[in-house]
N, C-alpha and C positions, 0 to 999 in steps of 0.2 A: 296796217299795223306792222311795225317792225319789232323783231325780237332783240333781246339784249344778250350779249355774250358775257358770261360771268365766269371768273376763274377763282379756284380755291387752291391755296398753297399751304402745305404744312411742312415745316422743318423741325428736326428734333433737337437741335442745339442752337444756342443764340449766336454762335459764330458762323453759321451757315447762311448763305445768301438766298432768300426766298425768291427774289426777282429772277434768278437764273432759271427757275422752273417755267416761267412764262416768256422767256426770250423768244422773240419771233412770233408770238401769239397775240393777236389783237383782241382785247377784252374791253368792255364798257365799264366793268367794275371788277375789282379784285379783292378777295378776302384772304387773310393769312393768319395762321396760328403758329406759334413756336411752342411745341409740346412734344414730349417723348411718345413713343408708340404705345406705351402702357397707360398713358394718361388719357382718360376717356372724356375729360372736359375740354371741349374745343369751342369756345364762345363764337368765333367767327363762322364756323361751320353751322352752328345753330342759328346764327343771324340770317343765313340764306333762307 
């Protein structure tokens, strides 16, 4: 059985590039949210 590498990315503003956080990292699946630090609703994190 092989494991999956899963990445989670959060950026706080819509003009930030979330892909930069995973540059050079190999993942099978990536989840990302665009939310401020005070926002506790992060649907993609909950999807993990």
